[in-house]
Structures are given as structure tokens and as C-alpha cells.
C-alpha positions in Angstrom: 90.0 -132.5 -131.4 88.6 -135.9 -132.0 87.2 -137.3 -135.3 83.6 -136.3 -134.5 83.9 -133.0 -132.7 83.0 -130.9 -135.8 79.7 -132.7 -136.1 78.8 -131.3 -132.7 79.9 -127.8 -133.7 78.1 -127.9 -137.0 74.7 -128.7 -135.6 74.9 -126.9 -132.2 72.1 -124.3 -131.6 74.7 -122.2 -129.7 76.4 -121.1 -132.8 76.5 -117.3 -132.7 76.8 -116.7 -136.5 74.1 -117.4 -139.1 73.6 -117.5 -142.9 73.0 -113.8 -143.1 76.0 -112.6 -141.1 78.9 -110.9 -142.8 81.7 -113.3 -143.8 85.3 -112.6 -144.8 85.5 -115.8 -146.9 83.2 -118.5 -148.2 84.7 -122.0 -148.9 82.6 -124.3 -151.1 83.6 -127.9 -150.3 85.3 -129.3 -147.2 87.7 -131.9 -148.6 91.5 -131.6 -148.0 91.9 -128.4 -150.0 88.8 -126.6 -148.7 89.3 -127.7 -145.1 93.0 -126.6 -145.2 92.1 -123.1 -146.5 89.3 -122.7 -144.0 91.5 -123.7 -141.1 94.3 -121.3 -142.1 91.8 -118.4 -142.5 90.0 -119.1 -139.2 93.2 -119.4 -137.3 94.0 -115.9 -138.4 90.7 -114.6 -137.2 88.8 -114.5 -140.5 85.0 -115.1 -140.4 84.7 -118.2 -142.6 81.5 -119.8 -144.0 82.0 -123.4 -145.2 79.3 -124.9 -147.5 79.4 -128.7 -147.8 77.0 -130.5 -150.2 77.2 -133.7 -148.3 76.5 -134.6 -144.7 78.5 -134.2 -141.5 77.2 -137.2 -139.6 79.9 -139.0 -137.5 81.7 -141.7 -139.5 80.2 -145.1 -138.7 82.5 -147.3 -140.7 79.6 -149.0 -142.5 79.0 -149.9 -146.2 75.7 -148.1 -146.2 77.3 -144.8 -145.2 80.3 -145.2 -147.5 77.8 -145.8 -150.4 76.0 -142.6 -149.6 79.3 -140.7 -149.5 80.8 -142.1 -152.7 78.3 -144.1 -154.7 75.3 -141.8 -155.4 75.1 -141.3 -159.2 75.8 -137.8 -160.3 76.9 -136.8 -156.8 79.6 -139.2 -155.5 79.9 -141.4 -158.6 80.0 -140.8 -162.3 79.9 -143.3 -165.2 82.3 -143.1 -168.1 81.0 -143.8 -171.6 83.1 -147.0 -171.6 81.2 -148.3 -168.6 83.9 -147.7 -165.9 83.3 -145.6 -162.8 84.7 -142.3 -161.4 84.2 -141.9 -157.7 84.6 -139.0 -155.3 83.6 -138.4 -151.7 80.7 -136.1 -151.0 80.7 -135.4 -147.2 82.4 -133.3 -144.6 86.0 -134.1 -145.2 85.4 -135.0 -148.8 87.2 -138.0 -150.3 89.6 -138.2 -147.3 86.8 -139.8 -145.3 86.8 -142.9 -147.5 90.3 -143.0 -149.0 93.1 -145.4 -148.1 95.0 -142.8 -146.0 98.1 -142.9 -148.2 100.3 -139.8 -148.0 102.4 -139.1 -151.2 104.5 -135.9 -151.3 103.5 -133.4 -154.0 105.7 -133.2 -157.1 107.5 -130.1 -155.9 109.3 -129.5 -159.2 106.1 -129.6 -161.2 104.6 -126.9 -159.1 107.8 -124.9 -158.7 108.0 -124.6 -162.5 104.7 -122.7 -162.3 105.7 -120.4 -159.5 104.1 -122.4 -156.7 106.5 -123.3 -153.9 104.9 -126.0 -151.8 108.0 -127.0 -149.8 107.3 -124.8 -146.8 103.8 -126.1 -146.5 104.9 -129.7 -146.9 107.5 -129.3 -144.2 105.0 -127.8 -141.8 102.3 -130.4 -142.5 104.7 -133.3 -142.2 105.8 -132.0 -138.8 102.2 -131.7 -137.6 100.2 -134.6 -139.1 100.4 -138.3 -138.3 102.4 -139.3 -141.4 104.6 -142.3 -141.6 104.8 -146.0 -142.5 102.8 -148.5 -140.5 104.6 -150.4 -137.7 105.0 -154.1 -138.5 102.2 -155.1 -136.1 99.7 -153.2 -138.4 100.8 -154.7 -141.7 98.4 -157.5 -142.3 99.2 -161.0 -143.6 98.1 -160.2 -147.2 100.2 -157.1 -147.5 103.1 -159.1 -146.0 102.7 -161.9 -148.5 102.6 -159.5 -151.4 105.7 -157.7 -150.1 107.6 -161.0 -149.9 106.6 -162.0 -153.4 107.7 -158.6 -154.9 111.0 -158.6 -153.0 111.7 -162.2 -154.2 111.6 -160.7 -157.7 114.0 -158.0 -156.7 111.4 -155.2 -156.9 111.8 -152.2 -154.6 108.6 -152.9 -152.6 108.6 -150.7 -149.5 106.1 -149.5 -146.9 104.1 -146.5 -147.8 103.5 -143.4 -145.7 100.0 -143.5 -144.2 98.0 -140.8 -142.5 97.1 -143.0 -139.6 97.6 -142.8 -135.8 99.1 -146.2 -135.1 98.6 -146.0 -131.4 94.8 -146.2 -131.8 94.6 -148.1 -135.1 93.1 -151.6 -134.6 95.0 -154.5 -136.1 92.7 -156.6 -138.2 90.2 -153.8 -138.9 88.9 -153.2 -142.4 87.1 -149.9 -142.1 89.7 -147.5 -143.7 87.7 -147.5 -147.0 84.3 -147.2 -145.2 85.2 -144.3 -143.0 87.2 -145.0 -139.8 84.9 -144.7 -136.8 87.7 -144.8 -134.3 89.6 -141.6 -135.3 92.7 -143.6 -136.2 92.7 -142.4 -139.8 93.4 -138.7 -140.3 90.8 -137.0 -142.4 90.1 -133.4 -143.4 87.5 -133.4 -140.7 90.3 -132.8 -138.2 91.0 -129.4 -139.9 87.3 -128.7 -140.0 87.2 -129.2 -136.2 89.9 -126.6 -135.8 88.2 -124.1 -138.1 84.9 -124.4 -136.4 86.5 -124.1 -133.0 88.0 -120.8 -134.1 84.6 -119.4 -135.3 84.0 -120.8 -138.8 80.5 -121.8 -139.6 80.1 -125.2 -141.3 76.8 -125.8 -143.1 76.3 -129.4 -144.4 73.7 -130.4 -146.9 74.3 -126.9 -148.5 74.4 -127.0 -152.3 76.1 -124.0 -154.0 74.2 -122.8 -157.0 76.4 -120.0 -158.4 79.1 -117.5 -157.5 77.8 -113.9 -157.1 79.9 -111.4 -159.1 79.5 -107.7 -158.5 81.5 -105.0 -160.2 83.8 -107.6 -161.9 84.8 -109.4 -158.7 83.5 -112.2 -156.5 81.0 -111.0 -153.9 79.4 -114.2 -152.5 77.5 -117.4 -153.2 73.9 -118.3 -153.9 73.1 -121.7 -152.4 70.3 -124.0 -151.2 70.1 -125.2 -147.6 67.2 -126.5 -145.5 64.8 -126.4 -148.4 65.3 -122.6 -149.0 67.5 -120.4 -151.2 70.1 -118.3 -149.6 72.7 -115.7 -150.5 75.9 -115.3 -148.5 78.2 -112.4 -149.2 82.0 -112.2 -148.8 84.9 -110.6 -150.7 86.7 -114.0 -151.0 85.2 -117.2 -152.5 87.2 -120.4 -152.6 85.9 -123.3 -154.8 86.9 -126.6 -153.4 84.3 -128.9 -154.9 86.8 -131.3 -156.6 87.9 -132.1 -160.1 84.3 -132.4 -161.3 82.4 -130.1 -158.9 84.5 -126.9 -159.2 84.4 -126.6 -163.1 80.7 -127.3 -163.0 80.1 -124.5 -160.5 82.2 -122.2 -162.7 80.1 -123.1 -165.6 76.8 -122.6 -163.7 78.1 -119.2 -162.7 78.8 -118.2 -166.3 82.5 -118.1 -165.5 83.7 -121.3 -167.2 83.4 -123.5 -170.3 80.6 -126.0 -170.6 83.1 -128.9 -170.5 86.8 -129.3 -169.5 89.4 -131.9 -170.0 90.8 -133.7 -166.9 92.8 -136.7 -165.6 91.4 -139.5 -163.6 94.2 -141.8 -162.3 92.7 -145.0 -163.6 93.1 -148.1 -161.4 92.7 -151.8 -161.9 92.8 -154.6 -159.3 94.7 -157.8 -160.1 93.6 -160.7 -157.9 94.8 -164.2 -157.1 94.1 -166.8 -154.4 96.6 -168.5 -152.2 95.7 -171.8 -150.5 95.9 -171.7 -146.8 96.0 -167.9 -146.5 93.6 -166.4 -144.0 93.3 -162.6 -144.2 90.9 -160.1 -145.5 90.8 -157.5 -142.7 93.8 -155.1 -142.8 94.9 -151.6 -143.7 95.0 -151.3 -147.5 98.1 -149.9 -149.4 100.5 -150.7 -146.6 103.3 -151.1 -149.1 104.0 -150.8 -152.7 106.3 -149.4 -155.4 106.4 -146.5 -157.9 107.7 -146.4 -161.4 107.6 -142.6 -161.9 109.2 -142.6 -165.3 106.6 -145.0 -166.6 103.7 -143.5 -164.6 102.8 -146.7 -162.9 102.2 -147.4 -159.2 101.5 -150.7 -157.5 100.4 -151.5 -154.0 98.6 -154.1 -152.0 94.9 -153.4 -151.8 93.0 -155.6 -149.4 89.4 -154.7 -149.6 86.4 -155.3 -147.3 84.5 -158.4 -148.4 81.5 -156.6 -150.0 83.8 -154.4 -152.1 85.9 -157.5 -153.1 82.8 -159.3 -154.1 81.7 -156.3 -156.2 85.1 -156.4 -158.1 84.8 -160.1 -158.5 81.2 -159.9 -159.9 82.2 -157.1 -162.2 85.0 -159.2 -163.7 82.6 -162.1 -164.2 84.5 -164.3 -161.8 81.6 -165.6 -159.7 83.7 -168.7 -159.0 85.9 -166.5 -156.7 83.0 -164.7 -155.1 83.5 -166.4 -151.7 87.3 -166.6 -151.8 87.8 -163.3 -150.1 90.0 -164.4 -147.2 92.6 -166.2 -149.4 92.7 -163.7 -152.3 95.5 -161.3 -152.6 94.8 -158.0 -154.4 97.4 -155.7 -156.1 96.3 -152.2 -157.1 97.7 -150.9 -160.4 97.3 -147.2 -160.8 98.6 -145.2 -163.8 99.2 -141.6 -164.8 96.7 -141.0 -167.6 96.7 -138.3 -170.3 94.5 -135.3 -169.7 91.5 -135.3 -172.0 87.9 -136.3 -172.2 84.9 -134.2 -171.3 83.7 -133.4 -167.7 83.3 -130.4 -165.5 80.6 -128.1 -166.8 78.2 -130.8 -167.7 78.9 -131.2 -171.4 77.9 -134.9 -171.1 75.3 -134.9 -168.4 74.7 -134.8 -164.7 75.7 -138.4 -164.1 78.2 -138.9 -166.9 81.7 -137.9 -167.8 83.5 -138.9 -170.9 87.1 -140.0 -170.3 87.9 -143.1 -172.4 91.3 -144.6 -172.0 93.9 -143.6 -174.6 96.3 -146.0 -176.2 99.2 -145.0 -173.9 96.9 -145.4 -170.9 96.0 -148.9 -171.9 99.6 -149.8 -172.4 100.5 -148.5 -168.9 97.7 -150.5 -167.4 98.7 -153.6 -169.3 102.4 -153.2 -168.2 101.4 -152.7 -164.5 98.9 -155.6 -164.6 101.7 -157.9 -166.1 104.0 -156.9 -163.2 101.2 -157.6 -160.7 100.6 -161.0 -162.2 104.3 -161.8 -161.8 104.2 -160.8 -158.1 101.1 -162.9 -157.5 102.8 -165.8 -159.2 105.8 -165.4 -156.9 103.3 -165.4 -154.0 102.0 -168.8 -155.2 98.6 -167.4 -156.2 96.2 -169.2 -158.6 93.0 -168.2 -160.3 94.5 -164.8 -161.2 92.2 -162.3 -162.8 91.9 -158.5 -163.4 89.0 -156.1 -162.6 87.6 -153.4 -164.9 89.3 -150.0 -164.4 87.8 -147.2 -162.3 88.9 -143.6 -161.8 90.4 -142.7 -158.5 91.4 -139.0 -158.4 89.6 -136.8 -161.0 91.6 -133.5 -161.4 93.4 -131.1 -163.7 90.2 -129.5 -165.0 91.0 -125.9 -163.9 94.8 -126.2 -164.1 97.4 -123.8 -162.7 98.7 -121.7 -165.6 95.4 -122.1 -167.5 92.3 -121.8 -165.3 94.0 -120.2 -162.3 97.3 -118.3 -161.6 100.0 -119.3 -159.2 97.9 -118.0 -156.3 95.0 -120.2 -157.5 93.0 -117.1 -158.5 90.6 -117.3 -161.4 90.4 -114.3 -163.9 87.7 -113.0 -161.5 89.4 -111.2 -158.6 88.5 -112.7 -155.2 87.5 -116.1 -156.7 90.0 -118.9 -156.1 90.0 -122.6 -156.7 91.7 -125.1 -154.3 91.2 -128.7 -155.0 92.4 -131.4 -157.4 91.1 -129.5 -160.4 94.1 -127.1 -160.2 96.8 -129.8 -160.3 98.6 -128.9 -163.6 99.5 -132.5 -164.7 98.5 -136.0 -163.9 101.1 -138.0 -161.9 99.1 -140.9 -160.8 99.5 -140.7 -157.0 97.2 -140.0 -154.1 96.6 -136.2 -154.0 95.6 -135.7 -150.3 98.9 -134.3 -149.1 99.3 -132.1 -152.2 95.8 -130.6 -151.6 96.6 -129.9 -148.0 99.8 -128.1 -149.1 97.9 -126.1 -151.7 95.3 -125.2 -149.1 97.8 -124.2 -146.4 99.7 -122.0 -148.9 96.6 -120.4 -150.2 95.1 -119.8 -146.8 98.3 -118.1 -145.5 98.4 -116.0 -148.7 94.8 -114.8 -148.3 95.2 -114.2 -144.6 98.2 -112.0 -145.3 
């Protein structure tokens, strides 16, 4: 199905099921984890209800829509006490709608040590999904210049796997981070399409209030939709509201602590201008390098002009505000220590508390220094660094702590399948990992 098919299904008056019908499973959240579980269950004939807090409007590739998905305080964006920002996508498809479409394999050994074998799911998904490096024609001039600079220093800078259909990706486009309107970027909406086509019911703008527990096991969900309160019953409930949303829902249901520690994968952008360069519209994170032992990842990160100008203003470099087309940007992402306060709302509806630890600052400083060396090799001047922001909140309901190896909570029938179950931070994009977890869980539940 195409990128927008599920929007038609979600709003069609011809849908034969309704709120009050019996369901086999309720999935709360439709990001990669939730969409993957829902798809597997629907393909096996289960009657699935998907509740999505955000909207399911077609992706338009606009700044305004992206801001609604990922920049609404207390919904798509949370402030840290240190003034930095934590972002997540609240829409059908979750953060996959506005991410950079980078596919990193899950850390199989980390999960295997906890009794979770993701290798079969990974093999199946890699055979099915559009995963691979971009062809040279889709690697923009900025990514190419950064790659040349890194390789001149002897660094192992290589193309990254992207979840992009190259045959329909438009060279010189800048909409990956805004929500691809052309269907070139794979998102979890593709799996929602399949689930809905097989009978799942997707309700957008449906906000879950609490999990219903009867006789000691999950029995359904109370939620608000269309200005009214509803109750949906099912013997299986899967929370997929993300590293902040799922622990908060557990707390609201009286099933979790008021607050929980988490990781956030902090990111900084290091920028420098090159005279004569004309870029600014290309696929971000086309290439990069990983230092797994150090917990540092670097990649090119060409941003749309409004986002670039936001970074520039944040760093106080108003002199570079209009240098977008000649400014190279290198992303520095680190593996941070699990800590802080989030989840159940111990800080507040719009705040989390995840200050950088000393080792986190050291990693960011090491990565930023490497980025500066690469930019210097590229001939860049006016080099500066942004404030950090949090890219992938997770680890708040960890496997081995909040859930077991089948992602089940202490309440039978209640599972969690999103970044909150990841047992350790590793500082890489989690989309493919969440798809693997969702596929494994969906097949387990269907069996």
C-alpha cells in the first residue's frame, strides 16, 4: 500500500467495527513497535484496536505539520531542567514519520543475554523492507564533502543503511525530517496500512487514560476520543507509547512508579561553513561512523533551512543565520548513562529531568572534537556547536526489570513494546530494533 492508504481506512465510514465491538488485542501507540505488533496480530486474523494519540493526516512535508507532530510541549517535546530538549513523534507512525530514516541493526548480543532472540525477526525484516545505503546519485554535495574530509583523516566513514525507496526518492529534496510526502521514506504507517487492510481498527486522536485490570489481569483500556470517554475490552493490551508515554500510562493505571530513569541518546550538531559550497537540500545521515566502544556516533546531518536557523540561533551565532547553503553539519550522538526522572510524571507534564552526567559530557566533547577535525579537513571556517537535545528516549521499562523476555509486565495480558523496554542505551537509531521487537512479540501473542 502507499504512504497514505491508512488515512483513508482510518476515517472511512464503511468500517464494519466500532469502539464497542469485541477486540482480541488493543495496541496503544502506532510507532514502529506498536505498528509492528498490530500488523502481525492482524495478519493472523486477530481483531485489533489501535489507539493513536496523534493525528493520521497524510504527511505533507511541511514545517507546520512536523511541529505539530514533534514540537508540542508535553506531547511531542519535553524540556530538560538544563534547558535542552527531548523530542518524540506523536502521530500515526510515531517518530518514524519525522526521523532521518536510518536503519541500525539491534544489538543482538545485548538482547540475547536476556533471553530475547531478535535474529529471526531481523532477517525477515531486512528481506522485506527497503533497507540499504543510498546510491551515489542520492548522496548530496554536503554529505559527499564531509565523507571526503573524514576519509582524508583515515576515518572509517561509510554510507549508512537507510529505510528509503531510492527509485522514488527525489534528489535534492529536504523533506525527510518533515515527513516525506512522496512515500519514498519507509515509516511505520506502511505496517498500519497492512493492519487496517486486514481488519484492524485505527482510531487517531484517541488518548488512553488507563489500563483496565480485572481479576488481576489486563482487560481493556479507558480512553477519550471524539470528546467522549470510552472503554474498550480485550484480553491483550500492548503499550507502545514510547519511552516517556508508556511509563506514564503505567503510572496513571496504578501499575508503575511515579517516575523512572531512562536514557535519551543526546545529540549535538557541529557546524562550519565552506566558501563556494552550494547545498542544503539532501537526505541527512547518508554516511557516518560508529565508535561502539566509546559510545559515539558521527554522521552528516544536513537540515532544512528553518531547522538549521533554529540551531544557529540557539547557539547564539546569528552571524551564520543565512549561511545555510554553505554550512556543513556533523551530528554527534552518544550513548548516555541511564538516570534522571521521567515517565510517571515525577517532574511535570512538560518536563523531564535528565541532566548530562560527567561521562556523557566527556563523550560529547570527544565526538565534537572529532567533528571539528573533520570540518577542518573539509576547509570549513566559522565552526561552532549547538546545544544538545535528546533523540531517542527509552529504557524506562527495561527488559529484565519492568517486563520479562516476552515484554510482559507483572500484570498478565499487559505488554510493552517500544523504546522503553530497551535494556541499555547504545546510542543508535532504534527504529529497526523496535520493528524486530514488535514482530517477535506479535508472532508470540498470535501463537
